[in-house]
C-alpha positions as CSV (number, residue, x, y, z in Angstrom):
1,G,20.7,-29.7,-0.4
2,G,22.4,-28.5,2.7
3,Y,22.0,-24.8,1.9
4,R,19.9,-24.3,5.1
5,Q,17.5,-26.2,7.3
6,N,13.9,-26.6,6.3
7,A,12.7,-25.0,9.5
8,P,11.2,-21.5,9.0
9,G,11.3,-19.4,12.2
10,H,7.8,-17.8,12.1
11,W,5.1,-19.2,14.4
12,W,2.8,-19.7,11.4
13,W,4.8,-22.8,10.5
14,S,4.1,-24.4,13.9
15,F,0.5,-24.8,12.8
16,V,0.9,-25.2,9.0
17,P,3.3,-27.9,7.8
18,H,6.3,-26.5,5.9
19,T,5.7,-28.7,2.9
20,E,4.9,-27.8,-0.7
21,A,1.2,-28.1,0.0
22,G,1.6,-25.8,3.1
23,L,3.6,-23.3,1.1
24,W,1.1,-23.0,-1.8
25,G,-1.8,-22.9,0.7
26,T,-0.1,-20.0,2.5
27,V,0.7,-18.2,-0.8
28,T,-3.0,-18.6,-1.9
29,L,-4.1,-17.1,1.4
30,A,-1.6,-14.2,1.1
31,I,-2.8,-13.4,-2.4
32,T,-6.4,-13.4,-1.2
33,A,-5.5,-11.1,1.7
34,G,-3.6,-8.9,-0.7
35,V,-6.6,-8.5,-3.0
36,L,-8.7,-7.6,0.0
37,V,-6.2,-4.9,1.1
38,L,-6.0,-3.6,-2.5
39,V,-9.8,-3.1,-2.8
40,G,-10.2,-2.0,0.8
41,L,-12.4,-4.8,2.1
42,G,-12.0,-6.1,5.6
43,G,-10.3,-3.1,7.0
44,R,-7.6,-3.7,9.6
45,A,-8.2,-7.5,9.7
46,S,-7.2,-7.9,6.0
47,S,-4.0,-5.9,6.6
48,L,-3.2,-7.9,9.7
49,A,-3.7,-11.2,7.8
50,L,-1.5,-10.1,5.0
51,L,1.1,-8.9,7.4
52,I,1.2,-12.3,9.2
53,L,1.3,-14.3,5.9
54,T,4.0,-12.1,4.4
55,M,6.2,-12.5,7.4
56,A,5.6,-16.2,7.4
57,L,6.6,-16.5,3.7
58,T,9.7,-14.3,3.9
59,S,10.8,-16.3,7.0
60,I,11.3,-19.4,4.8
61,N,14.4,-18.0,3.2
62,P,15.4,-14.5,4.5
63,E,18.5,-14.5,2.3
64,S,16.2,-14.3,-0.8
65,G,14.7,-11.0,0.2
66,G,16.0,-7.6,1.2
67,G,15.1,-4.3,2.7
68,H,11.9,-4.1,0.6
69,D,10.5,-7.0,2.8
70,R,10.9,-4.8,5.9
71,L,9.5,-1.8,4.1
72,L,6.4,-3.8,3.0
73,T,5.7,-5.4,6.4
74,N,6.2,-2.0,8.1
75,A,3.6,-0.5,5.7
76,L,1.2,-3.3,6.5
77,W,1.6,-2.7,10.2
78,L,0.8,0.9,9.7
79,L,-2.3,-0.1,7.8
80,V,-3.3,-2.2,10.8
81,L,-3.0,0.9,13.0
82,S,-4.8,3.2,10.6
83,P,-8.5,3.5,9.4
84,A,-7.2,3.2,5.8
85,S,-10.3,1.6,4.4
86,A,-12.6,4.2,5.8
87,T,-12.7,5.9,2.4
88,L,-11.8,5.2,-1.2
89,S,-12.6,1.5,-0.6
90,L,-15.2,-1.2,-0.8
91,D,-15.7,-0.9,2.9
92,C,-16.7,2.7,2.4
93,R,-19.0,1.8,-0.5
94,L,-20.8,-0.9,1.6
95,R,-21.0,1.4,4.6
96,T,-22.1,4.7,3.1
97,G,-23.2,3.9,-0.4
98,A,-20.4,6.2,-1.8
99,W,-16.8,5.6,-2.6
100,S,-15.5,8.4,-0.5
101,D,-16.2,9.6,3.1
102,T,-15.1,13.0,4.2
103,T,-15.4,12.3,7.9
104,P,-12.1,13.5,9.5
105,R,-9.7,10.8,10.6
106,P,-6.5,10.9,12.7
107,A,-3.5,11.7,10.4
108,W,-0.7,10.4,12.6
109,T,-0.5,7.1,10.8
110,R,-0.1,8.9,7.5
111,D,2.7,10.9,9.0
112,L,4.3,7.7,10.1
113,F,4.4,6.5,6.5
114,L,6.3,9.6,5.6
115,F,8.6,9.3,8.5
116,Q,9.4,5.7,7.5
117,L,10.1,6.7,3.9
118,V,12.3,9.6,4.8
119,L,14.1,7.5,7.3
120,V,14.9,4.9,4.6
121,Y,16.2,7.6,2.2
122,V,18.3,9.4,4.7
123,T,19.9,6.3,6.3
124,T,20.7,4.9,2.8
125,G,22.3,8.2,1.8
126,V,24.4,8.3,5.0
127,Q,25.5,4.7,4.4
128,K,26.6,5.6,0.9
129,M,28.9,8.3,2.3
130,G,31.1,5.5,3.6
131,G,31.8,4.3,0.1
132,G,34.3,6.4,-1.8
133,D,32.7,5.8,-5.2
134,W,29.7,7.8,-4.1
135,M,31.8,10.8,-3.2
136,P,33.7,13.4,-5.2
137,W,37.1,11.8,-4.3
138,G,35.8,8.6,-5.9
139,E,34.7,10.6,-9.0
140,F,31.0,9.6,-8.5
141,M,31.6,6.3,-10.2
142,A,29.3,4.2,-8.0
143,L,26.5,3.7,-10.5
144,H,29.0,3.1,-13.3
145,Y,30.3,0.1,-11.4
146,A,26.9,-1.0,-9.9
147,L,25.4,-1.2,-13.4
148,Q,28.0,-3.8,-14.3
149,L,27.3,-6.2,-11.4
150,P,25.5,-9.3,-12.8
151,S,23.5,-9.6,-9.5
152,W,22.0,-6.1,-9.9
153,Q,22.0,-5.2,-13.6
154,R,18.7,-5.7,-15.5
155,W,20.5,-5.3,-18.9
156,D,24.0,-5.9,-20.0
157,L,25.2,-2.3,-20.4
158,S,28.9,-3.0,-20.4
159,G,29.2,-2.0,-24.0
160,V,27.8,1.5,-23.6
161,L,28.7,2.5,-20.0
162,G,32.1,3.8,-21.0
163,S,30.6,6.3,-23.4
164,V,28.0,7.6,-20.9
165,T,30.2,8.0,-17.9
166,P,29.3,11.7,-17.3
167,L,25.6,10.6,-17.1
168,T,26.3,7.9,-14.6
169,Q,28.4,10.3,-12.6
170,L,25.5,12.9,-12.6
171,A,23.1,10.2,-11.6
172,T,25.3,9.2,-8.7
173,L,25.5,12.7,-7.5
174,G,21.7,13.1,-8.0
175,T,21.1,10.0,-5.9
176,M,23.1,11.3,-3.0
177,L,21.4,14.7,-3.1
178,F,17.9,13.1,-3.4
179,E,18.4,10.7,-0.5
180,L,20.1,13.1,1.9
181,G,17.6,15.8,1.0
182,A,14.6,13.6,1.8
183,P,13.6,15.7,4.9
184,L,12.5,18.3,2.3
185,L,9.4,16.1,1.9
186,W,8.5,16.8,5.5
187,L,9.0,20.5,4.9
188,G,6.8,20.4,1.8
189,V,4.0,18.6,3.6
190,W,4.2,21.0,6.6
191,A,4.0,24.0,4.3
192,E,0.9,22.7,2.6
193,R,-0.8,22.2,6.0
194,H,0.4,25.4,7.6
195,P,0.2,28.2,5.0
196,E,0.5,30.8,7.7
197,G,4.1,29.9,8.3
198,G,7.2,32.0,7.8
199,R,9.3,32.8,4.8
200,V,10.7,29.3,4.4
201,V,7.2,27.8,4.5
202,R,5.9,30.3,1.9
203,L,8.8,29.6,-0.4
204,A,8.2,25.8,-0.1
205,R,4.6,26.4,-1.1
206,R,5.5,28.8,-3.9
207,V,7.9,26.2,-5.5
208,H,5.5,23.3,-4.9
209,L,8.1,21.5,-2.9
210,R,5.9,18.6,-1.8
211,R,4.8,17.7,-5.3
212,G,8.2,18.4,-6.7
213,F,9.8,15.9,-4.3
214,V,7.1,13.3,-5.1
215,L,7.8,13.7,-8.8
216,A,11.5,13.4,-8.2
217,A,10.9,10.2,-6.1
218,V,8.8,8.6,-8.8
219,M,11.5,9.4,-11.5
220,F,14.2,8.1,-9.1
221,H,12.4,4.8,-8.5
222,V,11.3,4.3,-12.1
223,G,14.9,4.9,-13.2
224,I,16.2,2.4,-10.7
225,D,13.6,-0.3,-11.7
226,A,14.3,0.2,-15.4
227,L,18.1,-0.3,-15.1
228,M,18.6,-2.5,-12.0
229,N,17.0,-5.6,-10.6
230,I,16.5,-5.0,-6.8
231,G,13.2,-6.7,-6.3
232,P,10.0,-4.7,-5.6
233,F,11.8,-2.0,-3.6
234,S,10.9,0.8,-6.0
235,W,7.2,-0.1,-6.1
236,V,6.9,-0.5,-2.4
237,S,8.6,2.8,-1.8
238,M,6.4,4.6,-4.3
239,S,3.3,3.3,-2.6
240,Y,4.4,5.3,0.5
241,L,4.2,8.5,-1.5
242,F,0.4,8.5,-1.4
243,A,0.7,9.5,2.2
244,A,2.0,12.9,1.0
245,F,-1.4,13.9,-0.2
246,E,-4.6,14.8,1.6
247,H,-7.8,12.9,1.1
248,D,-9.6,15.6,-0.9
249,E,-6.6,15.8,-3.3
250,L,-6.8,12.0,-4.0
251,V,-10.6,12.2,-4.5
252,A,-10.2,15.2,-6.9
253,A,-7.5,13.4,-8.8
254,W,-9.7,10.3,-9.2
255,R,-12.6,12.4,-10.4
256,R,-10.4,14.0,-13.0
257,V,-9.3,10.5,-14.2
258,R,-12.8,9.3,-14.4
259,G,-13.9,12.5,-16.2
260,R,-11.2,12.0,-18.9
261,A,-12.1,8.3,-19.2
262,N,-15.7,9.2,-19.9
């Protein structure tokens, strides 16, 4: 209809015709690769396949996506670099006969996940500082206005927002503090790894800074997703939070869940 040319820029479409059949074939392959990544089968190859297919699909109409597409593909690239399916996966089950493998693995890719997440939070917070509605001189009215934008609002709240203005102002302030304070996640993770640290590290461990930040992040994203329609950004971001925990913590948590289920 003249909106844009039917010529996606990704090299995938040089081999696959950008027709309806080519599109749905690519979607089917992407879903298959996604299931393999989810269950941990195929290791890096599955992550690489899903990365390529996701980039090919999002290249069809970049205007229909957003930052969550970059966050998703960055995560898939980090999975390509990491031995993510070495444990808690079908690969592990087939290789060792058990669901978990305690063989030490390099942790630098997990640290890169945390770096990416903190980078997103901090840069988003800094960008918000350029908008007066996010700041005290704008009376922290940013969310009050954002929740009335048809392109973002999940529900029509225009009839109640006027009576809950103090709550939206508090949420605006909380959003700024959370995003600009994201480096506290690094401090919390460092404190858990290095208990022999100084006074600040001991304080971070005493107040459970790492778990507290993760809980705040989950509440932050669930709140966003409940009130606003911004695509899968919240769910992609929350998936990064698993990198804040050690392998033995995840195994112990899974065992507790299984014990309660039994």
